Phi, psi and omega in degrees: 000136183275133177294149180220152177226152172258179185297326178291320180287345181295341178294330179277086186283344180298311181295321178298316179294324178298315179296316182292322178292335177280356178088016182267145174275134183247132177272136175258121186243150173228113183054052177060022176240131182290124179260321183203166173237131178262118185253133179293150181295308180237091181295140182265011182287120179267142178294141181276129178263116182279145177292158179278090183296321181294319178293322178295318178298316180294322179294320183282321186247349182068216180268006183289140175248144181254116180285092186297323182294317180297319179295318180297315179297319179299315180295319181293322180291327181284336180280325188253000000 
């Protein structure tokens, strides 16, 4: 959720500066309608580097495939 301020809250520049220094875009509202967006000059948001899920899967299980349907049928038959 994007932080937002109205014109009266705009007087409190401390909170606005905290949001902008954190790299967040702040919406400026007038009567609950977005009038403008204040964008920080140099956003500090770093791109998230995702782990290599496929490499981890291959490392843990190798080329083996798990027949999920067979396991499910086996579990259901053993319960009932």
